[in-house]
C-alpha positions in Angstrom: -2.5 11.4 11.6 -3.4 13.0 8.4 -6.1 16.7 10.1 -3.0 16.3 12.6 -0.3 16.7 10.5 -2.0 18.5 7.6 -1.3 15.8 4.7 -3.5 16.5 1.3 -1.6 14.0 -0.4 -1.0 10.6 -0.5 2.1 11.3 0.1 2.4 13.8 2.7 0.2 10.5 4.1 3.1 7.5 3.9 5.7 11.0 5.0 3.7 11.2 8.2 2.7 7.8 8.8 6.5 6.6 8.5 7.5 9.5 11.3 4.6 8.4 13.6 5.2 4.6 12.9 9.2 6.2 13.9 10.1 3.0 10.6 10.7 5.8 6.9 8.7 4.9 3.8 11.0 4.2 1.5 9.0 4.8 -2.9 10.9 3.3 -5.8 9.7 2.7 -9.1 10.8 -0.3 -10.7 9.8 -3.0 -13.7 7.3 -5.5 -12.3 6.1 -8.0 -13.2 3.0 -8.3 -15.6 0.2 -7.1 -13.7 1.4 -6.2 -10.3 1.8 -2.6 -10.4 2.9 -1.8 -6.5 4.5 -4.4 -3.8 5.1 -3.7 -0.3 8.3 -4.8 1.2 9.3 -5.0 4.4 13.2 -4.9 5.2 14.9 -5.1 9.3 14.4 -1.1 9.5 12.5 0.2 6.8 9.7 -0.4 4.7 10.0 0.0 0.8 6.4 0.6 -1.5 7.9 -0.3 -5.1 5.1 0.9 -7.8 6.0 -0.4 -11.5 7.3 2.4 -13.8 4.4 1.8 -15.8 1.4 2.5 -14.1 -1.6 4.1 -15.2 -2.7 5.6 -11.4 0.2 6.5 -9.7 -1.9 7.5 -6.5 -4.2 4.5 -5.8 -1.3 1.6 -5.8 0.4 3.5 -3.4 -3.0 4.6 -1.2 -3.2 0.8 -1.3 0.2 0.1 -1.3 -0.2 2.3 2.5 -3.2 0.3 4.0 -0.9 -2.9 4.0 1.0 -0.7 5.8 -2.3 1.2 7.8 -3.4 -2.2 8.2 0.7 -4.5 9.7 0.3 -6.6 7.5 3.0 -9.5 6.8 4.9 -7.1 3.1 7.1 -9.0 1.4 10.2 -9.9 3.2 13.3 -9.2 1.3 17.2 -9.5 2.2 19.6 -7.2 2.3 20.3 -8.6 -1.0 17.5 -9.2 -3.8 18.1 -11.6 -6.2 16.3 -11.4 -9.5 13.4 -13.4 -11.1 13.8 -15.5 -13.7 10.6 -17.6 -15.7 11.3 -20.4 -14.3 11.8 -19.1 -10.0 8.3 -17.4 -11.2 6.6 -20.2 -12.4 7.7 -22.7 -9.3 6.3 -19.8 -6.9 3.1 -19.9 -8.5 2.6 -23.5 -8.5 3.3 -23.3 -4.6 0.8 -20.5 -5.0 -1.8 -22.8 -6.1 -0.7 -26.5 -4.7 -2.0 -24.3 -1.5 1.8 -22.3 0.1 -0.2 -19.3 0.6 -3.8 -19.1 2.6 -5.8 -17.3 -0.8 -9.0 -16.2 2.0 -6.2 -14.0 3.6 -4.4 -12.7 1.2 -7.9 -12.1 -0.2 -8.9 -10.5 2.5 -5.9 -7.8 3.3 -6.4 -7.2 -0.5 -9.5 -5.9 0.1 -9.3 -4.0 3.6 -5.7 -2.6 1.6 -7.7 -1.0 -1.2 -11.4 -0.5 1.0 -8.8 1.2 2.6 -7.3 3.5 -0.5 -10.6 4.2 -2.0 -12.2 6.4 1.4 -8.1 8.4 1.7 -8.7 8.7 -2.2 -12.6 10.5 -1.1 -11.2 12.0 1.7 -8.4 13.5 0.6 -10.7 14.8 -3.1 -12.9 16.3 -0.5 -10.1 19.0 0.5 -8.8 19.1 -3.4 -12.2 20.9 -3.9 -12.4 23.1 -1.0 -15.5 21.3 -0.3 -16.8 20.8 3.7 -15.4 17.8 4.7 -17.1 18.2 8.4 -19.6 15.3 6.8 -17.1 12.1 5.4 -15.9 13.2 9.4 -19.1 12.2 10.8 -19.6 9.2 8.1 -16.0 8.1 10.4 -16.8 8.3 13.4 -19.6 7.5 13.6 -19.5 3.9 11.3 -16.2 4.0 13.9 
């Protein structure tokens, strides 16, 4: 997809992915909770990638969140009117998570897949930046399927 659209940045990849899926992807910056660098939120008619305002690496976090979309991981379901979470609600949600409300193995797999995607995507885009021959990467990808 990236080669067909001549996408050479993560932002280009976001747009190409949105075009291919015929589903807009909006990238916004917000204040997120401690230790949260990014989120993918699903709306009925579009996706939103939310990045923390004080990110150490915008590109890496954006690539990670794109990985969640590529792998079709479920995003956080969000209604049109989102309420701000106060400390009591956050504590309750964390207690539910630790009590087995979610599937930690599945979440861990999703995070691993998204991170593996981000690493590989940034490696490939880095090849374009350096002007190196990227054919070995294509052959490597083809060999691994």
